[in-house]
Every structure is written in structure tokens, then in C-alpha cells.
C-alpha positions as CSV (number, residue, x, y, z in Angstrom):
1,M,0.0,0.0,0.0
2,S,1.2,3.5,-0.8
3,P,2.5,5.3,2.3
4,S,0.1,8.2,1.5
5,L,-2.8,5.9,2.1
6,V,-1.6,4.8,5.5
7,C,-3.0,6.8,8.4
8,Q,-0.4,8.1,10.9
9,V,-1.5,7.4,14.4
10,V,0.5,8.4,17.5
11,F,-0.1,7.6,21.2
12,L,2.0,10.1,23.1
13,D,1.8,8.6,26.6
14,A,1.0,4.9,25.9
15,G,2.7,3.9,29.1
16,T,-0.4,5.1,31.0
17,L,-2.4,2.3,29.4
18,P,-0.5,-0.9,30.2
19,C,-2.9,-3.2,28.3
20,G,-2.1,-1.6,25.0
21,L,-4.5,-1.0,22.0
22,P,-6.0,-4.2,20.5
23,F,-5.8,-3.5,16.8
24,D,-7.0,-6.3,14.6
25,A,-5.0,-7.3,11.5
26,G,-7.3,-5.4,9.1
27,L,-6.9,-2.0,10.9
28,S,-3.2,-2.6,11.5
29,A,-2.7,-2.8,7.8
30,L,-4.3,0.7,7.3
31,I,-2.4,2.6,10.0
32,D,1.2,3.5,10.9
33,Y,0.9,3.3,14.7
34,R,3.6,4.7,16.9
35,A,3.2,4.2,20.7
36,Y,5.5,6.3,22.9
37,P,5.6,5.3,26.6
38,F,6.3,8.9,27.5
39,T,6.5,12.2,25.7
40,S,8.1,15.2,27.3
41,P,6.8,18.7,26.5
42,A,9.8,19.3,24.3
43,E,9.0,16.2,22.2
44,V,5.3,16.7,21.5
45,Q,5.6,18.9,18.4
46,T,8.0,16.6,16.6
47,R,5.9,13.6,17.3
48,I,2.5,15.0,16.2
49,V,3.7,17.0,13.2
50,D,2.8,14.3,10.6
51,A,0.0,12.6,12.6
52,E,-3.6,12.4,11.5
53,V,-4.7,10.9,14.8
54,V,-3.2,11.6,18.1
55,V,-4.1,9.6,21.2
56,V,-3.2,11.2,24.5
57,N,-4.0,10.7,28.1
58,K,-2.5,13.6,30.1
59,V,0.0,15.2,27.7
60,R,-1.0,18.8,27.2
61,L,-2.0,19.9,23.7
62,S,-1.9,23.7,23.5
63,R,-3.1,26.0,20.8
64,E,0.6,26.5,19.8
65,L,1.2,22.8,19.5
66,L,-2.0,22.1,17.6
67,S,-1.3,24.9,15.1
68,Q,2.0,23.1,14.2
69,A,0.3,19.8,13.3
70,P,-1.1,20.5,9.8
71,R,-2.3,16.9,9.2
72,L,-4.0,16.4,12.5
73,Q,-7.7,15.7,12.2
74,R,-8.7,13.7,15.3
75,I,-7.6,13.8,18.9
76,C,-8.6,10.8,21.1
77,I,-8.3,11.4,24.8
78,A,-7.6,8.2,26.7
79,A,-9.6,9.5,29.7
80,A,-13.0,11.0,30.6
81,G,-11.5,14.4,31.4
82,M,-10.6,16.8,28.6
83,D,-8.8,19.6,30.4
84,N,-5.4,18.8,28.9
85,V,-6.5,19.8,25.3
86,D,-7.2,23.3,24.1
87,L,-10.7,22.5,22.8
88,A,-11.4,25.9,21.4
89,A,-8.2,25.8,19.3
90,A,-8.9,22.3,18.1
91,N,-12.4,23.3,17.0
92,E,-11.1,26.4,15.1
93,L,-8.5,24.2,13.4
94,G,-11.1,21.7,12.3
95,M,-9.9,18.9,14.6
96,S,-12.4,16.6,16.3
97,V,-11.8,15.8,19.9
98,H,-13.1,12.6,21.5
99,N,-12.9,11.5,25.1
100,V,-14.0,8.2,26.6
101,P,-16.6,8.8,29.3
102,G,-17.9,6.0,31.5
103,Y,-15.3,3.4,30.8
104,G,-14.1,3.4,34.4
105,S,-17.3,4.4,36.3
106,D,-17.5,1.2,38.3
107,A,-13.8,1.0,38.9
108,V,-13.7,4.5,40.4
109,A,-16.9,3.9,42.4
110,E,-15.4,0.8,43.8
111,H,-12.3,2.7,44.8
112,V,-14.4,5.3,46.5
113,M,-16.2,2.7,48.5
114,A,-13.0,0.8,49.3
115,T,-11.3,3.9,50.6
116,L,-14.4,5.1,52.5
117,L,-14.6,1.7,54.3
118,A,-10.8,1.8,55.0
119,L,-11.1,5.2,56.5
120,R,-14.2,4.6,58.6
121,H,-12.8,1.3,59.8
122,H,-9.2,2.6,60.3
123,L,-7.9,-0.5,58.5
124,H,-4.4,1.0,58.1
125,D,-4.1,1.6,61.9
126,Y,-5.5,-1.8,62.8
127,S,-3.3,-3.6,60.3
128,R,-0.2,-2.0,61.8
129,A,-1.4,-2.8,65.3
130,A,-1.7,-6.5,64.4
131,V,2.0,-6.7,63.5
132,D,3.8,-4.1,65.6
133,G,3.2,-5.9,69.0
134,R,0.1,-4.1,70.2
135,W,-2.2,-7.0,69.5
136,A,0.2,-9.5,71.0
137,A,0.5,-7.4,74.1
138,S,-3.3,-7.1,74.5
139,P,-4.8,-8.9,77.5
140,H,-7.9,-9.6,75.4
141,F,-8.6,-11.5,72.2
142,C,-8.7,-8.2,70.3
143,W,-7.1,-4.8,70.4
144,H,-9.2,-1.7,70.5
145,G,-7.8,1.4,68.9
146,P,-9.5,4.2,66.9
147,R,-13.3,4.3,67.0
148,I,-14.8,2.4,64.1
149,K,-17.6,4.4,62.5
150,P,-20.4,2.7,60.6
151,V,-20.9,3.3,56.9
152,A,-24.5,2.0,56.8
153,G,-26.8,4.7,58.0
154,S,-24.3,7.5,57.4
155,T,-24.7,10.2,54.8
156,L,-22.6,10.5,51.6
157,G,-22.4,13.9,49.8
158,M,-21.8,13.7,46.1
159,V,-20.3,16.6,44.4
160,G,-20.9,15.7,40.7
161,R,-23.5,13.4,39.3
162,G,-22.2,12.2,36.0
163,A,-21.6,8.5,35.2
164,I,-19.0,8.1,38.0
165,G,-21.1,10.0,40.5
166,Q,-24.2,7.9,39.7
167,A,-22.3,4.7,40.0
168,T,-20.8,5.7,43.3
169,A,-24.3,6.8,44.6
170,H,-25.7,3.4,43.5
171,M,-23.0,1.5,45.4
172,A,-23.4,3.7,48.5
173,R,-27.1,3.1,48.6
174,G,-26.4,-0.6,48.4
175,L,-24.3,-0.2,51.6
176,G,-27.3,1.5,53.3
177,M,-26.0,5.0,53.0
178,R,-28.2,8.1,52.5
179,V,-26.9,10.0,49.4
180,L,-27.2,13.8,48.8
181,F,-26.2,15.7,45.7
182,A,-24.6,19.1,45.7
183,H,-25.4,21.9,43.3
184,R,-22.6,22.2,40.8
185,P,-21.3,25.7,40.1
186,G,-22.1,27.1,36.7
187,R,-25.3,25.1,36.3
188,P,-29.0,25.5,37.4
189,M,-29.8,23.8,40.6
190,A,-31.9,20.6,40.2
191,P,-34.8,20.0,42.6
192,D,-33.0,17.2,44.5
193,E,-29.7,19.2,44.9
194,R,-28.6,21.5,47.7
195,P,-26.0,24.3,47.9
196,L,-22.5,22.9,48.4
197,D,-22.0,24.7,51.7
198,T,-25.1,23.2,53.1
199,L,-24.2,19.7,51.9
200,L,-20.7,19.9,53.4
201,S,-22.2,20.6,56.8
202,E,-24.7,17.7,56.6
203,C,-22.5,14.8,55.4
204,D,-20.4,12.1,57.1
205,A,-18.4,11.7,53.9
206,V,-18.0,13.8,50.8
207,S,-16.8,12.5,47.4
208,L,-15.7,14.8,44.5
209,H,-16.7,13.8,40.9
210,V,-16.8,17.1,38.9
211,P,-14.6,17.9,36.0
212,L,-11.9,20.6,36.4
213,T,-13.3,23.9,35.0
214,P,-12.9,27.6,35.9
215,D,-16.0,27.2,38.1
216,T,-14.7,24.1,40.0
217,R,-11.0,24.9,40.4
218,G,-10.2,25.3,44.1
219,L,-13.8,24.3,44.9
220,I,-12.9,22.8,48.3
221,D,-10.8,25.4,50.0
222,A,-10.0,26.2,53.7
223,R,-13.4,27.9,54.2
224,R,-15.3,24.9,52.8
225,L,-13.2,22.3,54.7
226,A,-14.1,24.2,57.9
227,L,-17.8,23.6,57.1
228,M,-17.4,19.8,57.3
229,K,-18.1,17.8,60.4
230,P,-14.9,17.1,62.4
231,D,-15.7,13.4,62.2
232,A,-16.3,13.5,58.4
233,V,-14.0,12.2,55.6
234,L,-13.3,13.6,52.2
235,I,-12.6,11.6,49.0
236,N,-11.2,13.0,45.8
237,T,-11.0,10.9,42.7
238,G,-11.9,13.8,40.3
239,R,-9.1,16.2,39.7
240,G,-6.4,17.4,42.1
241,A,-7.0,21.1,41.5
242,L,-10.5,20.8,42.8
243,L,-9.0,20.8,46.3
244,D,-6.6,23.1,48.2
245,S,-4.0,20.6,49.3
246,V,-2.3,22.8,51.8
247,A,-5.7,23.5,53.5
248,L,-6.5,19.8,53.6
249,A,-3.1,18.9,55.2
250,E,-3.7,21.6,57.8
251,A,-7.2,20.4,58.5
252,L,-6.1,16.8,59.0
253,R,-3.2,17.8,61.3
254,A,-5.5,19.9,63.4
255,H,-8.0,17.0,63.6
256,K,-10.7,19.3,62.1
257,L,-11.4,16.4,59.6
258,A,-11.4,12.7,60.5
259,G,-9.7,11.6,57.3
260,A,-9.2,11.9,53.6
261,A,-8.7,9.6,50.6
262,I,-6.9,11.3,47.7
263,D,-6.2,9.7,44.4
264,V,-5.4,12.8,42.3
265,L,-3.1,15.8,42.8
266,E,-2.7,19.1,41.0
267,V,0.7,18.0,39.5
268,E,1.2,14.4,38.6
269,P,3.6,12.8,39.4
270,P,4.0,15.2,42.4
271,P,7.2,16.9,43.4
272,A,8.7,15.6,46.6
273,T,7.7,18.8,48.3
274,H,4.0,18.4,47.7
275,P,2.1,19.2,50.9
276,L,0.2,15.9,50.9
277,L,3.4,13.9,50.8
278,A,4.5,15.1,54.2
279,P,4.9,12.1,56.6
280,D,3.1,13.7,59.6
281,I,-0.4,14.0,58.1
282,P,-2.8,11.7,60.0
283,N,-5.5,9.6,58.5
284,L,-4.6,10.4,54.9
285,L,-4.9,7.6,52.4
286,L,-3.0,8.7,49.3
287,T,-3.0,6.6,46.1
288,P,-1.2,7.4,42.8
289,H,-4.1,8.1,40.4
290,V,-5.2,4.5,40.1
291,A,-8.9,4.6,40.9
292,W,-9.7,4.2,37.2
293,A,-7.2,1.5,36.5
294,S,-9.0,-1.9,37.0
295,E,-8.2,-4.5,34.4
296,A,-11.7,-4.4,33.0
297,A,-11.7,-0.6,32.8
298,Q,-8.4,-0.5,31.0
299,Q,-9.7,-3.0,28.4
300,R,-12.9,-1.0,27.9
301,L,-10.9,2.2,27.4
302,A,-8.5,0.5,25.0
303,A,-11.3,-1.0,23.0
304,R,-13.1,2.4,22.6
305,L,-9.9,4.1,21.5
306,V,-9.5,1.5,18.8
307,E,-13.1,2.2,17.7
308,L,-12.4,5.9,17.5
309,I,-9.3,5.3,15.3
310,A,-11.2,2.9,13.1
311,E,-14.0,5.4,12.6
312,H,-11.5,8.0,11.4
313,V,-9.8,5.5,9.1
314,A,-13.2,4.4,7.6
315,R,-14.2,8.0,6.9
316,R,-10.8,8.7,5.5
317,G,-11.2,5.7,3.1
318,A,-14.7,6.7,2.1
319,S,-13.5,10.2,1.1
320,A,-10.4,9.0,-0.8
């Protein structure tokens, strides 16, 4: 086949999707696919300059970079969020942008429930007590430490009600929790929603599931953390910049909040000086942006990316 008939496809940060893309033989014959495990900012322009399709997870595609990719027609984001691509610039340049919503809804919801249970049952503390001598030194068959709070019968506040928020709410109700939804900034308030400040003061746990926009950046700051119950917990699997990390660290140190489970940070990977990496923060469960990454979710994401590439190739062939 003539090289001009082959579609150039580039995945700039393929290392973020360990399962790879499952191209069949027919599609493989129609594309020149280049998967780069990692692409630094300085390498982006060179790697996209001849591409028709760019697959990207978190690498940023600015207006300047997009304007230097004359053949680029389709951008496939290997994620639900789209804040790493200049959408206005892509539209002006005639590039279509496609994300993959919903692929990891159950995985993220399960992560929220797992971390919520871990925090309320103090599993980290009790696991350490079992092996550091405290259990062995107990005069009883068990060792009593931090108070275990029930999840059933407690109230979960949901900030965001997209596919992930709905999946999380469904699982929470299955555990016997009462679920409340917050009004999302920048949108009309639905009849079953309440102002965020009100919700924060009412809930035993709060979970963040809104995209990062100008209206949601810094949504949970020091003032709003102070509205939460001192025995409540906060969970963030949305975007790191939804939350003021310094304020959260201070609230946990001062025991103004019972705990937090954080899977996302403003900068990823974080610098060693990030405030939530300090070793003296109590009741913080920090994970490296893996809430989405169950095996099944990765496979669904990869399959959808292949579909998006195949759609472009089919349209390209039809117009040739």
C-alpha cells in the first residue's frame, strides 16, 4: 500500500495504558501506529507534526502545538476528562476531539467505596497494630484502637452526578447510605440538589466527581473544609486542583477532619515537596491516580480508543 494511504496514528503517553491497544490485522494494515511510553513537552511537536490521529491521556496539547500539526484531524483522549487539550483551538483548526466517558465508572466507584470503608474502619491503623506488637500485648482476644464508624446509615455527599457520580451513589445506597447531591457551580440547581456549603455541613463523607473547569478549580478550600463535620471524611477521585492541598493537610493535622482519601493531585507525578506527601499527616490515604485502572476498565478504554481510530480510518477511506 502506498505510504500516502496509510493513516499516521501516534499515542503520546501509551505507558499510561499498560494493556495496549487491541488493533486487529485489518486495521493494523491501514495505519502506521507509533506508541511512545512517555512524551516530554519538548518532544510533543516533533511527534505530532505528521500525525492524522493523536491519542493522548495527560500530555497537554496547547493551541501553539495544535497549530503546528497541519495533518492532525482527530484527537482521542484516553480518559474522561478533557482539560489537557485546548478545545477551542482544536475546533477552530477543524480537529475533532473525542474523550471516553464512562469506561471506568464502576472502577472509580469501587475505589471510593473501598477507601471510604478503609477510613471509617481505620484499616491501616488496625493492620499495623496486628504486627507491631500491640495486638500480641493485649490482655484480650482483640485490640481496641481508633473508634470504628459505621458506613451503613451514614450520609454521603456527592459533588458531581455524571456516570461516575451515579455509579458511586448506587453502590453507596447498596451499603445502606443516604446519598445527597450538591449543586454544581455554573449550572442551574436541580430539585434534588442543595447548595454545596449546606451539603458539606450535613454529610459524614463527601466525594468529589466534577470535571476541572474555571468554576470548579479550588472548589474545596479552607473555608469549605471548615464547614465539614470534624468526624467526616473527604474523598477526591476527580481532579487534584478541585481541592486546596495545603488547607487539607492543615485540617487533618488539626483534627478538624477525620480523614481523607486522595487519588489525584494538582501536579502528577507530584514533586517531593508536595504538601500531601509530608509524613506527619494523620488519616490520609493517598493513592497514585489508580482509581480508574482496574483491568476491566483499561480494556474498555483501549477498545473504545481503537473504535475511534477505526471510525476515522473508515471515513478517510470513504472520502479518498
